[in-house]
C-alpha positions, -999 to 999 in steps of 0.1 A, spaced: -54 209 -236 -52 181 -211 -65 203 -183 -95 214 -205 -102 178 -214 -101 167 -178 -125 194 -167 -149 186 -196 -148 149 -186 -157 158 -150 -186 180 -160 -212 188 -134 -198 161 -111 -165 178 -104 -176 183 -68 -177 145 -64 -144 139 -81 -127 164 -57 -129 136 -31 -114 109 -53 -78 116 -43 -55 144 -30 -45 151 -66 -81 156 -78 -88 177 -47 -60 201 -59 -70 200 -95 -106 209 -88 -98 233 -60 -119 260 -76 -150 239 -76 -172 245 -46 -174 215 -22 -209 202 -13 -224 179 12 -226 145 -4 -263 137 -8 -257 114 -37 -256 77 -32 -224 57 -33 -237 41 -66 -237 76 -82 -202 82 -69 -188 49 -84 -206 56 -117 -193 91 -118 -157 80 -113 -160 53 -140 -177 77 -164 -149 103 -158 -122 79 -169 -142 67 -199 -147 103 -210 -110 111 -205 -101 88 -233 -108 103 -267 -100 95 -304 -73 122 -302 -59 113 -268 -66 76 -258 -61 69 -221 -39 42 -208 -47 34 -171 -22 11 -151 -34 -5 -119 -7 -24 -100 -13 -51 -74 -50 -56 -80 -50 -83 -54 -51 -55 -28 -79 -35 -44 -105 -22 -20 -142 -28 -24 -149 7 -38 -122 4 -65 -136 -30 -76 -171 -15 -79 -157 14 -100 -139 -11 -123 -171 -32 -125 -189 -2 -140 -165 -3 -170 -181 -36 -180 -194 -34 -215 -183 2 -220 -145 -2 -225 -149 -18 -260 -167 14 -272 -142 37 -255 -106 48 -260 -96 36 -226 -72 7 -221 -66 -7 -186 -36 -28 -177 -37 -46 -144 -9 -65 -126 -11 -89 -97 7 -115 -77 -3 -150 -87 7 -169 -55 -17 -190 -35 -23 -164 -8 -38 -140 -34 -58 -166 -55 -92 -157 -39 -87 -120 -45 -77 -126 -82 -107 -149 -87 -131 -123 -73 -116 -96 -96 -119 -119 -126 -156 -126 -117 -164 -89 -113 -149 -79 -146 -156 -111 -166 -172 -92 -195 -145 -65 -196 -113 -87 -195 -97 -87 -229 -67 -109 -222 -49 -125 -193 -12 -127 -198 6 -149 -172 42 -136 -168 64 -166 -172 98 -171 -155 128 -160 -175 145 -185 -198 181 -195 -194 191 -171 -221 171 -143 -206 187 -150 -172 221 -147 -187 211 -113 -201 200 -101 -167 232 -114 -151 252 -96 -178 233 -63 -172 240 -66 -135 277 -73 -138 285 -50 -167 304 -57 -199 331 -79 -184 332 -115 -195 315 -140 -173 316 -178 -176 284 -192 -192 283 -219 -165 278 -192 -139 246 -179 -155 233 -215 -158 239 -219 -120 220 -187 -113 192 -199 -136 188 -232 -118 189 -215 -83 165 -186 -91 140 -205 -113 140 -175 -136 127 -150 -110 142 -115 -118 142 -106 -81 159 -139 -71 185 -135 -99 196 -102 -84 197 -115 -49 218 -146 -59 243 -125 -78 246 -101 -49 251 -130 -24 279 -144 -45 296 -110 -47 292 -105 -10 307 -140 -3 338 -132 -25 332 -162 -47 326 -139 -76 352 -112 -81 366 -90 -109 399 -99 -125 413 -82 -155 380 -73 -171 367 -107 -165 346 -121 -136 365 -148 -118 343 -176 -103 354 -197 -73 335 -228 -82 346 -247 -51 334 -219 -29 301 -215 -47 293 -252 -45 299 -250 -7 279 -219 -3 246 -230 11 220 -205 -2 183 -209 5 158 -211 -23 134 -187 -6 139 -151 -17 130 -137 17 156 -158 33 182 -146 8 173 -110 15 176 -117 53 211 -130 47 220 -98 29 205 -78 57 226 -98 82 258 -84 66 248 -48 75 259 -30 106 237 -32 136 229 5 135 219 2 98 196 -28 105 179 -10 133 171 20 111 159 -2 83 135 -21 106 119 12 116 118 24 79 101 -9 70 73 -1 95 68 33 78 63 17 44 78 14 9 86 52 7 99 73 36 118 105 43 148 112 64 130 138 87 102 114 96 126 84 100 149 105 122 120 114 146 106 79 146 139 63 154 154 90 177 184 92 154 212 115 167 213 135 135 201 135 99 237 132 88 243 100 108 210 87 95 221 95 59 253 74 62 234 44 75 209 46 47 237 49 21 250 16 35 216 0 26 217 17 -8 251 1 -15 236 -33 -4 209 -28 -30 181 -28 -4 171 9 -8 170 34 -36 177 71 -31 150 93 -47 165 126 -39 156 154 -14 159 131 15 135 106 1 142 68 -1 123 37 -11 128 0 -7 137 -18 -39 110 -44 -34 82 -52 -9 99 -85 -2 126 -65 16 100 -50 39 86 -84 46 121 -97 55 127 -68 79 93 -71 95 99 -109 101 128 -100 124 106 -80 147 83 -93 175 48 -81 177 57 -60 207 86 -44 188 64 -37 158 38 -20 180 65 2 197 78 13 163 44 21 149 36 41 180 68 61 175 59 67 139 24 79 147 38 104 173 64 116 148 37 121 122 18 143 145 49 165 149 54 166 111 34 196 100 51 195 65 45 159 57 48 148 21 22 121 27 -7 125 4 -31 109 29 -18 119 64 -51 113 81 -52 77 70 -15 71 76 -17 85 111 -47 63 120 -31 32 106 1 36 127 -19 44 158 -40 13 152 -9 -8 149 8 9 178 6 6 216 -30 12 224 -25 18 261 0 47 256 -24 73 242 -58 58 236 -76 91 232 -54 100 202 -58 65 188 -96 68 189 -96 103 175 -73 95 146 -92 64 136 -126 81 140 -115 110 117 -101 85 92 -133 66 92 -154 97 86 -132 108 58 -135 73 43 -173 75 45 -172 108 26 -156 91 -4 -176 59 -1 -146 38 9 -169 19 31 -147 -12 39 -119 12 50 -143 32 71 -155 0 88 -120 -10 96 -111 24 111 -143 26 131 -137 -10 144 -103 0 157 -117 31 173 -145 12 190 -123 -16 203 -98 10 217 -127 30 233 -141 -1 250 -108 -16 261 -88 15 270 -112 44 277 -141 22 290 -166 43 272 -180 47 237 -189 80 219 -224 83 204 -211 96 171 -187 67 168 -215 42 173 -237 59 148 -209 61 122 -199 25 127 -236 15 122 -237 35 90 -206 18 77 -221 -15 85 -252 -6 65 -231 5 35 -211 -28 36 -241 -51 40 -234 -60 76 -271 -56 85 -271 -75 118 -241 -56 131 -257 -23 120 -288 -29 141 -266 -39 171 -246 -7 169 -277 15 165 -292 -3 196 -260 4 215 -263 41 205 -298 42 220 -283 31 253 -260 61 255 -283 87 238 -304 110 260 -317 135 234 -353 126 223 -347 139 187 -315 119 183 -331 88 197 -360 92 172 -335 95 143 -317 63 155 -350 44 157 -359 57 122 -326 42 108 -333 9 125 -368 9 109 -354 16 75 -330 -14 78 -359 -37 87 
């Protein structure tokens, strides 16, 4: 029933929706692919219409979008096309975002784009003292705990669920909180002397500091891979002696509540703040070395579980050591840029092409004609008109074929 409804919602534009994600590519695998002659506006409208049609009176659709402060331009344009139509549909969208100062501009832009579609904004408040006590109780089990302890945790954490867990763990690690005859015994003198920072990242760093050196080294590499990672990829990227040795180091991090085991050799960090803490311990040179190792390991990984291996590979090469293998760096980012253009992810395409061009100029001392043309097109699509003309003019300098030169001049004329 659901598959039939999905195909009906796609209608004659299934060939466009194939390119939306790896999952839709698989779902619409029987649909013939076509060269995209449609404009990006048609693509954005098609995606929005697809989700609107998926919701029906019999099967309403609930769409959850996490971390909207990181939405790309294309995703925002798709959401903007829901404006005015959501109220007449059976689609409900729930978005979440960070509300800190660093993300204020992104949230304001999102609110402006979807002003007519926003039904309600629900700020998530900090936990109350009572709720903090409940979280502490859940973490420590059914054993009795002094109410004053929960009050201390509430004052130190300011009601942040992540901070509550970090503080409780820090006090367990220090030995000032320990089990005793089905009760939790608190060493108040020790806790008062325990100088814990108020910054969650610093608290996580303290917990990381208690790990073995081999475990910390592995975790830093894992943090450069991302929130989710697999043992085979991590083993190749870190030159681990064996998967078994790597497993034991990761289990140490699981016991420290920094990682979660997802089964079948897959792990994930419990929070993105853990990645930030691990990354802060690395210099830029160390980060580049690790990203380079990850990129090289990804090229060896023919059975990668990554849904977007092309983009992941380009990202790691772009963050890696440019001088080590610039040709692969340029090729990976050019391919990722072209794939981004196919799905009208124009800002992403621009970023990939920009990396490829800079590496070509700095490392290879030459620039490919196709790369210049592709970069110019991404500039046109993102409204960077002056840059687009500049790149087309650079393309003319390296182009000898009369027909190709005529095509470039035609594009410049169209821009003007």
